[in-house]
C-alpha positions as CSV (number, residue, x, y, z in Angstrom):
1,M,-34.4,23.2,22.1
2,P,-34.7,19.6,20.9
3,Y,-37.6,19.0,18.5
4,E,-37.8,22.7,17.6
5,N,-38.1,21.9,13.8
6,C,-39.7,18.5,14.0
7,T,-41.9,16.4,16.2
8,G,-39.7,13.4,16.7
9,R,-41.5,10.1,17.1
10,Q,-45.3,10.1,17.1
11,C,-47.8,7.6,18.4
12,V,-49.1,5.4,15.6
13,V,-52.6,4.9,17.1
14,V,-55.3,6.4,15.0
15,G,-56.5,9.7,16.6
16,C,-53.5,10.1,18.9
17,S,-51.3,13.1,18.1
18,N,-48.8,12.8,21.0
19,N,-45.2,13.1,20.0
20,Q,-41.8,13.6,21.5
21,R,-41.9,17.3,21.1
22,D,-45.1,17.5,23.2
23,L,-43.6,15.2,25.9
24,Y,-40.4,17.3,26.0
25,R,-42.3,20.5,26.4
26,R,-44.5,19.0,29.1
27,K,-41.5,17.8,31.1
28,N,-39.8,21.2,30.9
29,T,-42.7,23.5,31.9
30,R,-43.7,24.3,35.5
31,S,-46.9,23.1,37.2
32,A,-49.2,26.1,37.7
33,E,-50.5,24.6,40.9
34,H,-47.2,23.6,42.5
35,G,-44.5,25.5,40.7
36,E,-42.4,22.4,40.1
37,K,-41.2,21.1,36.8
38,K,-44.0,18.9,35.6
39,E,-41.8,15.8,35.4
40,D,-41.2,16.2,39.1
41,C,-44.7,17.2,40.1
42,I,-47.3,14.8,41.5
43,C,-50.2,16.6,39.8
44,L,-49.5,15.4,36.3
45,T,-48.7,12.0,35.0
46,L,-46.6,12.3,31.9
47,F,-47.2,9.8,29.1
48,K,-44.6,7.4,27.9
49,F,-43.9,5.8,24.5
50,H,-43.4,2.1,24.0
51,C,-41.8,0.7,20.9
52,L,-43.7,-2.0,19.0
53,P,-42.3,-5.4,19.9
54,L,-39.7,-7.0,17.5
55,N,-41.0,-10.5,18.3
56,A,-43.2,-11.4,15.3
57,E,-46.0,-12.9,17.3
58,R,-46.2,-10.1,19.9
59,R,-45.9,-7.5,17.1
60,R,-48.9,-9.1,15.2
61,E,-50.9,-8.9,18.5
62,W,-50.1,-5.2,18.9
63,L,-50.9,-4.4,15.3
64,G,-54.2,-6.3,15.7
65,V,-55.1,-4.0,18.5
66,I,-54.0,-0.9,16.7
67,N,-56.3,-2.0,13.9
68,R,-55.0,0.1,10.9
69,N,-55.6,-1.3,7.4
70,D,-52.5,-2.0,5.3
71,F,-50.3,-0.6,8.1
72,N,-46.6,-1.6,8.0
73,P,-44.9,0.4,10.7
74,A,-41.2,1.2,10.8
75,S,-39.1,-0.8,13.3
76,K,-38.9,2.3,15.6
77,A,-42.7,2.9,15.6
78,V,-44.1,3.8,19.0
79,V,-47.4,3.7,20.9
80,R,-48.3,5.9,23.8
81,N,-49.1,4.1,27.0
82,M,-52.7,3.0,26.9
83,D,-53.7,3.8,30.5
84,T,-53.7,7.5,29.8
85,H,-54.6,7.4,26.0
């Protein structure tokens, strides 16, 4: 199973603990209500990760919203989609 020994990428927003392992597990379990794989089921909206922009101005805007002191994220840092955060 992927991500068995690690979590993969994790959201960089303070208080968010969502990571790739959680997303993988959610996608590959079945909905208790409908019996379908959750990625195919209408009863659960899975979250998505978005990479921080590489464009310097947009990246500054995103970092301003994330609001973490002295935070210098890696180029592959991700944020979980905000509408379901």
